[in-house]
C-alpha positions as CSV (number, residue, x, y, z in Angstrom):
1,M,-0.2,0.0,-0.3
2,S,1.2,3.5,-1.1
3,R,2.0,6.1,1.4
4,R,-0.2,8.8,-0.9
5,R,-2.9,6.0,-0.5
6,A,-2.8,6.6,3.1
7,R,-2.9,9.8,3.1
8,R,-5.6,10.2,0.7
9,A,-7.3,7.7,3.4
10,R,-6.5,10.4,6.2
11,G,-7.6,12.8,4.7
12,T,-11.3,11.0,3.9
13,I,-11.3,10.5,7.7
14,F,-10.1,13.8,8.5
15,A,-13.4,15.7,6.4
16,A,-15.7,13.8,8.9
17,L,-14.0,14.9,12.1
18,I,-15.0,18.1,10.7
19,A,-18.5,17.7,9.8
20,A,-19.2,15.4,12.6
21,S,-18.1,18.1,15.0
22,A,-19.5,20.5,13.1
23,A,-23.2,18.9,13.4
24,L,-22.7,18.1,17.6
25,A,-21.5,21.7,18.2
26,G,-25.0,22.9,16.2
27,G,-23.6,25.7,14.0
28,C,-25.4,29.2,13.5
29,D,-29.2,30.1,14.2
30,R,-30.4,30.2,11.0
31,R,-34.1,30.6,10.3
32,T,-35.8,30.2,7.7
33,P,-39.7,30.8,6.3
34,T,-42.0,27.5,6.5
35,P,-43.5,26.3,3.1
36,A,-46.6,23.8,2.6
37,R,-44.6,20.3,3.5
38,T,-46.1,16.9,3.3
39,A,-44.9,14.5,5.6
40,K,-44.7,10.8,5.9
41,S,-45.9,9.2,9.4
42,P,-44.3,8.9,12.2
43,T,-43.5,12.1,11.9
44,V,-40.2,13.6,13.5
45,A,-38.8,16.5,15.1
46,S,-35.4,16.6,16.1
47,L,-33.6,18.9,18.8
48,V,-30.2,17.6,17.5
49,P,-28.4,18.6,14.0
50,A,-26.1,15.6,14.8
51,A,-29.3,13.2,14.7
52,T,-30.8,15.3,11.7
53,E,-27.9,14.5,9.5
54,M,-28.5,10.9,10.6
55,I,-32.1,10.7,9.2
56,L,-31.3,12.9,5.8
57,A,-28.1,10.4,5.4
58,M,-30.6,7.0,5.9
59,G,-33.1,8.8,3.2
60,A,-35.7,9.5,5.6
61,A,-36.2,13.1,5.3
62,D,-39.9,12.8,4.5
63,H,-40.6,11.9,8.1
64,L,-39.0,15.8,9.4
65,V,-41.3,17.9,10.3
66,A,-39.2,20.1,12.4
67,V,-35.8,20.6,13.3
68,S,-33.6,22.9,15.8
69,D,-32.7,26.4,15.7
70,F,-28.9,25.2,14.4
71,D,-29.4,22.9,11.5
72,D,-28.4,24.6,8.5
73,A,-28.4,21.3,5.6
74,S,-29.8,22.9,2.3
75,S,-32.4,20.5,2.0
76,L,-34.0,21.7,5.6
77,V,-34.5,25.1,4.2
78,G,-38.4,25.8,4.9
79,L,-38.9,23.5,7.9
80,P,-39.8,25.0,11.5
81,R,-37.2,25.8,13.8
82,V,-38.1,24.6,17.3
83,G,-35.1,25.7,19.6
84,G,-32.3,23.4,20.7
85,Y,-30.8,21.9,24.0
86,N,-31.9,24.8,26.2
87,S,-34.4,26.5,24.5
88,I,-37.6,24.5,23.1
89,D,-40.4,26.3,21.4
90,W,-43.1,24.3,22.8
91,E,-45.8,26.6,21.5
92,K,-44.8,25.8,18.0
93,L,-44.7,22.4,18.5
94,S,-48.0,21.9,20.1
95,Q,-49.0,23.5,16.8
96,I,-47.2,20.9,14.4
97,R,-47.8,17.5,17.0
98,P,-44.9,15.6,15.8
99,N,-45.1,11.8,16.7
100,V,-41.2,11.6,17.7
101,I,-38.8,14.2,19.4
102,V,-35.4,13.7,19.1
103,S,-33.4,15.0,22.5
104,F,-29.4,14.8,23.3
105,Y,-29.7,14.4,27.6
106,G,-27.6,12.2,28.2
107,E,-29.1,10.5,31.6
108,N,-30.9,13.8,32.9
109,T,-33.9,14.5,30.9
110,P,-35.6,17.7,32.3
111,A,-38.9,17.0,34.1
112,G,-40.5,19.8,32.2
113,F,-39.6,18.2,28.8
114,V,-40.8,14.8,30.2
115,E,-43.7,16.9,30.8
116,H,-44.8,18.5,28.0
117,C,-44.0,15.5,25.4
118,R,-46.8,13.8,27.3
119,E,-49.0,16.5,27.1
120,L,-48.5,16.7,23.5
121,G,-48.5,13.0,23.0
122,M,-45.0,12.8,21.5
123,R,-42.3,10.0,22.3
124,Q,-38.6,11.4,23.4
125,V,-36.0,9.9,21.3
126,N,-33.0,10.2,24.0
127,V,-30.1,9.9,21.4
128,K,-26.4,9.6,23.1
129,L,-23.6,10.1,20.7
130,H,-20.5,10.1,23.1
131,R,-18.5,7.0,21.5
132,L,-18.3,6.0,17.5
133,D,-20.2,2.8,18.7
134,D,-23.2,5.4,20.3
135,I,-23.3,6.5,16.5
136,Y,-23.9,3.4,15.2
137,D,-26.5,2.9,17.5
138,A,-28.2,6.2,17.2
139,I,-28.7,5.4,12.8
140,V,-30.3,2.1,14.3
141,R,-32.7,4.1,16.8
142,L,-33.3,7.1,14.7
143,G,-34.5,4.5,11.7
144,S,-36.8,2.9,14.3
145,A,-38.2,6.2,15.4
146,C,-39.0,6.8,11.6
147,G,-40.2,3.8,10.8
148,E,-37.3,3.3,8.4
149,P,-35.1,0.0,10.0
150,T,-34.3,-1.2,6.7
151,K,-32.7,2.2,5.6
152,A,-31.3,2.5,8.8
153,A,-29.2,-0.8,8.7
154,A,-28.2,0.0,5.3
155,E,-26.7,3.2,6.5
156,A,-25.2,1.5,9.7
157,A,-23.6,-0.6,7.3
158,R,-22.5,2.0,4.9
159,V,-20.7,3.9,7.8
160,R,-19.0,1.0,9.1
161,A,-17.7,0.0,5.7
162,R,-16.1,3.2,4.6
163,I,-14.3,3.4,8.5
164,D,-13.3,-0.1,8.2
165,R,-11.9,0.8,4.8
166,V,-9.6,3.4,6.2
167,R,-8.4,1.2,8.9
168,R,-7.0,-1.2,6.5
169,L,-5.8,1.7,4.6
170,V,-3.2,2.9,7.4
171,A,-2.4,-0.5,9.1
172,G,1.0,-1.1,9.8
173,L,1.7,2.6,9.7
174,P,3.2,4.4,12.2
175,P,0.8,6.7,14.1
176,V,0.5,10.2,13.9
177,K,0.2,12.4,16.8
178,A,-2.5,15.2,16.5
179,V,-5.2,17.0,18.2
180,I,-8.7,17.6,17.4
181,V,-9.6,21.2,17.8
182,I,-13.1,21.6,18.0
183,D,-13.8,25.6,18.6
184,T,-10.9,28.2,19.2
185,A,-12.4,31.3,21.5
186,P,-11.3,29.8,24.1
187,L,-9.3,26.7,22.2
188,A,-11.3,23.8,23.2
189,L,-10.0,20.0,22.0
190,A,-11.4,16.6,21.6
191,G,-9.7,14.1,24.2
192,R,-9.8,10.8,24.9
193,G,-12.8,8.6,25.4
194,T,-14.6,10.5,22.7
195,F,-16.2,9.6,19.4
196,L,-13.7,12.3,17.4
197,D,-11.0,10.5,18.9
198,D,-11.9,7.0,18.1
199,L,-12.2,8.7,14.4
200,L,-9.0,9.7,14.8
201,R,-7.8,6.0,15.8
202,E,-9.1,4.6,13.2
203,A,-7.5,7.2,10.2
204,G,-4.3,6.0,12.2
205,G,-3.9,9.2,14.3
206,S,-3.0,9.5,18.4
207,N,-4.2,11.7,19.8
208,A,-1.7,14.4,21.8
209,V,-4.7,15.2,24.2
210,S,-4.2,12.6,27.1
211,A,-7.2,14.1,29.1
212,D,-10.7,12.1,29.0
213,G,-13.6,14.3,27.4
214,Y,-13.7,17.5,26.0
215,V,-11.0,20.1,27.2
216,T,-10.2,24.1,27.0
217,L,-6.5,24.9,26.8
218,D,-4.9,28.2,28.0
219,R,-2.9,29.6,24.9
């Protein structure tokens, strides 16, 4: 295997790192008007940009009826924006009445969130996106929530295959020490035990940050 091919493989995963970190970080608030749209049942409102991207990637966008304020994919233009992690537009959601709402609260879903879901008859799907295996699991769970398990299984297999291919291409090469910068003001890095660290290792890298989780570095 040539070093040129290895460098190309690393570039593929590093591009994935950038896209994934941008999805989880949320991006900018880009509000758009709401045109008429016919959605397939079950209908889904996603408060998690990364989850929205997974639903789009598996080809289940026709189930989406609302997304967060921080989703910016061009295919989402026109969908209602209903807030995010800390600020949810329950009034707008009460008008839309999705069957499912996707959240990212870990083990600590606010009591008020649960109560609102119960009042509006929405089922909560709380995704966990901490490690690479969580990503595969989230794709399957979201596909099930959309009533599209076959599409989800195909997407999870596609993602696994791409990462497996990169792993094979860099096998046997010395690891490249690197840092993963997720923000610059202040300077924030992805440490060990994160899905970004998992991806870096799959691409043949070695994280220069020895701490776990996401850390802030003094310049």
